[in-house]
N, C-alpha and C positions, 0 to 999 in steps of 0.2 A: 662581029659576032657578039651575041649577048651571052654573058656568063651567068651562073647562078647568083653570084654576088650582085650583079646588075639587077637581076630580078628581085632579089631581097631589098635592095635599095629602092627600087621602083615601088614595091609594095609598101615600104615604110614611108615613102614620100607622098603617098596618096593623100590628097586633100579632101575636104568635104564635097568638092565638086566632082569627084570620081564616081562614075555611074555604078561600077561594081560595088563600091562601098555603100552607096545609097541603096542598091538592091539588097545587099546583106542586111543593112539596118532595117529596111522595110519588111524583109522576110522575118526577122526576129520580132519586130513589132507586131506583125500579123499573127505569128504563133502565140505571142503573149496575150494579145487581145482575144484570140480564139479560146485559149485556156480560161481566161477570165469570164468569157461568155458562157462557157460550159459550166463553170462553177456557179455563176448567177442562175443559170437554168436549173441546175440541181437544187439550189436553195429555194427557188421559186416553186418547184414541184413539191419540195418538202413542206413549205409553208402552206401551199394549197391543200395538201392532204391534212395538215393540222387544222386548218380553218374549217374544212369539211367536217372533221370530227367534232369540233366545237359547235358548229351549227346543228349537227345531229343531236348532240347532247342537250343543247338548248331546247330543241324541239321536243325531245323526250321529257325534259323537265316541265315544259309548258303543258304537255298532255297529262302528266302525272298531277300537276297542280289543279287541273280542271276536275279531276275525279273526286 
């Protein structure tokens, strides 16, 4: 019969080859990468809006200079 102490020891003895450990590590990696992708997407959107404003301002200045 397997006791709680045995289960704790088994969990502690898991090596890098243990599939459940690999699954946990890959799940954490996936979550981390998803959050970084979201941050990068938000930053890209912000920079795109800023770029559009600069282009519009540049166009307005060119029109004003021709007058």
